[in-house]
C-alpha positions in Angstrom: -9.5 -33.6 8.9 -5.4 -33.4 8.6 -4.1 -30.2 10.4 -2.1 -29.0 7.5 -4.9 -29.1 5.7 -7.6 -25.6 5.3 -11.2 -25.5 4.7 -10.8 -25.5 0.7 -8.1 -28.1 1.4 -4.9 -26.8 0.2 -1.8 -28.0 1.7 0.6 -25.2 3.6 3.3 -26.0 0.5 0.7 -25.5 -1.7 -0.8 -22.1 -0.6 3.2 -20.5 -0.6 3.5 -22.3 -4.1 0.3 -19.8 -4.7 1.9 -17.2 -3.0 5.2 -17.4 -5.0 3.9 -17.4 -7.8 1.3 -13.9 -7.6 4.5 -12.8 -6.0 6.7 -13.3 -9.0 4.2 -12.4 -12.0 3.9 -9.2 -10.0 7.0 -8.5 -10.4 7.5 -8.8 -13.9 4.3 -6.9 -14.5 6.2 -4.1 -12.4 9.3 -4.3 -14.7 8.0 -5.1 -17.8 6.0 -2.2 -17.6 8.7 -0.1 -16.6 10.8 -1.3 -19.1 8.2 -0.4 -21.7 7.6 2.8 -20.7 11.2 3.6 -20.8 11.9 2.6 -24.1 8.7 3.9 -25.8 7.5 7.0 -24.0 11.0 7.6 -22.2 12.6 8.1 -19.0 11.4 11.6 -18.5 8.5 11.9 -15.8 5.4 13.0 -17.4 1.7 13.3 -15.7 0.3 11.7 -18.8 3.1 9.0 -18.9 2.7 8.2 -15.1 -0.8 7.8 -15.0 -0.4 5.2 -18.1 1.7 3.8 -16.4 -1.4 3.5 -13.5 -3.8 2.5 -16.0 -1.6 -0.8 -17.2 -0.6 -1.7 -13.7 -3.7 -1.3 -12.1 -5.3 -3.3 -15.3 -3.4 -6.1 -14.7 -3.0 -6.2 -11.2 -6.8 -7.1 -11.6 -6.4 -9.4 -14.3 -3.5 -11.3 -12.1 -5.7 -11.7 -9.1 -9.1 -12.3 -10.9 -7.3 -15.4 -12.7 -5.7 -16.7 -9.1 -8.8 -16.6 -7.8 -10.6 -18.3 -10.3 -8.3 -21.1 -10.1 -8.8 -21.7 -6.8 -13.0 -20.9 -7.3 -12.7 -18.4 -4.8 -14.3 -14.6 -4.4 -13.4 -11.3 -4.5 -14.7 -10.5 -1.0 -12.3 -13.0 0.6 -9.7 -10.8 0.1 -10.5 -8.7 3.0 -13.2 -6.9 1.0 -17.3 -6.5 2.1 -19.7 -4.3 0.5 -19.2 -1.0 -1.6 -20.6 0.9 1.4 -18.0 -0.7 3.8 -15.8 -0.5 1.3 -15.3 3.5 0.8 -15.7 3.8 4.8 -12.5 1.7 5.2 -10.7 3.8 1.9 -12.0 7.0 3.8 -11.2 5.7 7.5 -7.4 4.9 6.1 -7.0 8.0 4.3 -8.2 10.2 7.2 -6.3 7.9 9.9 -2.7 9.1 7.6 -4.3 12.7 6.6 -5.8 14.0 10.3 -2.3 13.1 12.2 -0.2 13.9 9.6 -1.6 17.6 9.4 -1.6 17.2 13.0 2.5 16.5 12.9 3.2 18.7 10.1 2.4 22.2 11.8 4.1 20.9 15.0 7.4 20.2 12.3 6.9 23.7 11.3 6.1 25.5 14.5 9.5 23.9 16.1 11.1 24.9 12.8 12.4 21.3 12.0 10.4 22.1 8.8 10.2 24.2 6.3 8.0 24.8 3.0 7.5 27.0 0.5 4.8 26.9 -2.5 6.4 27.8 -5.8 3.5 27.7 -8.1 0.0 28.8 -8.9 -2.9 27.2 -6.6 -5.4 26.3 -8.9 -2.4 24.5 -11.1 -1.1 23.1 -7.5 -4.6 22.2 -6.7 -5.1 20.3 -10.3 -2.0 18.6 -9.9 -2.7 17.3 -6.2 -5.8 15.5 -7.8 -4.0 13.9 -11.1 -1.3 13.0 -9.2 -3.8 11.2 -6.0 -5.2 9.6 -8.9 -2.4 8.0 -10.4 -0.7 7.7 -7.0 -4.0 5.4 -6.4 -3.9 3.4 -9.7 0.2 2.6 -10.1 0.8 2.4 -6.5 -2.1 2.0 -3.7 -4.6 -0.2 -5.3 -2.6 -2.1 -7.4 0.2 -3.4 -4.3 -2.3 -3.1 -1.8 -4.6 -6.3 -4.0 -1.2 -8.1 -4.2 0.2 -8.1 -0.7 -2.5 -6.7 1.5 -4.8 -8.5 -0.3 -4.3 -12.0 -1.9 -0.9 -12.8 -0.2 -2.0 -11.4 3.1 -5.3 -14.0 3.0 -3.7 -17.0 1.7 -0.5 -16.5 4.4 -3.5 -15.9 7.0 -4.9 -19.1 6.5 -1.6 -20.6 7.8 -0.1 -18.4 10.2 -1.5 -15.4 12.7 -2.3 -12.4 12.3 1.3 -11.1 13.9 3.0 -13.3 11.5 1.4 -12.6 8.5 2.5 -9.1 9.5 5.8 -9.7 9.3 5.8 -12.5 5.8 4.3 -10.2 4.1 6.0 -7.3 4.9 9.2 -9.5 3.5 7.6 -10.6 0.3 7.2 -6.8 -0.1 10.3 -5.6 0.9 11.7 -8.4 -2.0 9.3 -7.2 -4.0 10.3 -3.7 -3.4 14.2 -4.3 -3.9 13.4 -6.6 -7.5 11.8 -3.5 -9.1 14.3 -1.3 -7.8 12.2 0.7 -5.5 14.8 0.3 -2.6 17.4 2.3 -4.2 19.2 4.1 -1.1 19.4 4.1 2.3 16.4 5.9 3.7 14.1 3.3 1.4 15.9 0.0 2.5 14.8 2.1 5.9 11.2 2.9 4.9 9.5 0.7 3.0 10.1 -2.7 5.3 8.5 -0.3 8.3 6.2 0.9 5.8 4.9 -2.8 5.1 4.4 -3.6 8.8 1.9 -0.4 9.3 -0.1 -0.9 5.7 0.0 -5.1 7.6 -1.2 -3.8 10.8 -4.1 -1.4 9.8 -5.4 -4.5 6.8 -5.2 -6.6 10.0 -7.1 -4.7 12.9 -9.7 -3.5 10.5 -10.6 -7.1 8.8 -10.4 -4.7 5.6 -8.0 -4.2 2.5 -9.5 -0.4 1.6 -8.2 0.8 4.6 -4.2 0.4 3.5 -5.3 1.6 0.4 -6.7 4.1 1.5 -3.8 5.3 3.9 -1.4 4.1 0.8 -2.6 6.5 -1.4 -2.9 9.4 1.1 0.8 9.7 2.5 2.6 8.3 -1.2 0.8 11.4 -2.5 1.7 13.8 -0.2 5.0 12.6 -0.5 5.8 12.8 -4.3 3.8 16.2 -4.8 6.5 17.5 -1.9 9.6 16.2 -4.0 11.3 18.0 -6.0 10.2 15.5 -9.8 7.0 18.0 -9.4 8.7 21.2 -8.8 5.9 22.8 -6.4 7.2 22.9 -3.0 11.0 24.1 -1.7 11.1 21.6 1.2 14.0 21.4 4.1 14.0 19.2 6.7 12.1 16.5 4.3 13.5 13.0 6.0 12.1 14.8 9.7 8.7 14.9 8.1 8.5 11.5 6.4 9.3 10.1 9.8 7.5 11.8 12.7 4.2 13.6 10.6 4.4 11.5 7.8 4.9 8.1 9.4 4.7 7.8 13.0 1.8 9.8 14.0 -0.2 8.7 11.4 1.3 4.8 12.3 0.3 5.4 15.9 -3.1 6.8 15.9 -4.2 4.3 13.2 -3.3 1.7 15.5 -5.2 3.0 18.6 -8.0 4.2 16.8 -8.7 0.7 14.8 -8.0 -0.8 18.1 -11.2 1.0 19.6 -13.7 0.2 16.6 -12.6 -3.1 16.3 -12.4 -4.6 19.5 -12.8 -8.4 18.8 -9.5 -8.8 16.8 -6.9 -11.2 18.2 -3.1 -11.4 17.2 -3.3 -15.0 17.6 -6.2 -15.7 15.1 -5.9 -17.8 11.8 -8.6 -18.0 9.4 -8.8 -21.0 6.7 -9.7 -20.3 3.4 -13.6 -21.1 2.7 
């Protein structure tokens, strides 16, 4: 067999075209949903509007990936998934790999005086808001973005490139996606998004399961958004330090170490042909 061909007889350029098509359609989906929402619902934030956008985003993303897989006669479990039980375990693992070190980092930041946080709302209402936001973030960001970038795109790129190169390439594409949908609106976002994509790619690569990055993604974005001024539940000073040290640095370092101990057969130079 020609070295430029994978097990399913795709040439490298064929795989690149498929990745490009899914990326472009994904950009259209996110921008289209935002346009429809702003035009017919209004630009002001509301939990219901956010939730409806989340349902539509997930539905269109699942449709996109399903069509792309059916076109190539591929299966969902080839995108870094296994059994339902293992996927749930991987999701919870990713969630805890963020939540535990982030909680420790939050305690350190408050204890040292780098960050101060005061609650400005009723506890029951706060817990309800966190639950609703978590489900919404899962549907509008974590699940669809991870299925496209650390699922479909990662898997197809990994047929041509080793893990380390695949992580960098998917991070570049994720950053391009973020720019095209208006998510890179500040210098802080420009610094955050590429690094975030690399962290998510690393979690997906070492664990071998896209649900690890989904759990991590859902956890960090729920916490970041609930602490923001949009929801009005907290007054926070030192948010940049909190995000960098507690929400990114500690969880990413911890996640890499824990997963490396759990998955000892992992190889940075490995490629995996499509089957």
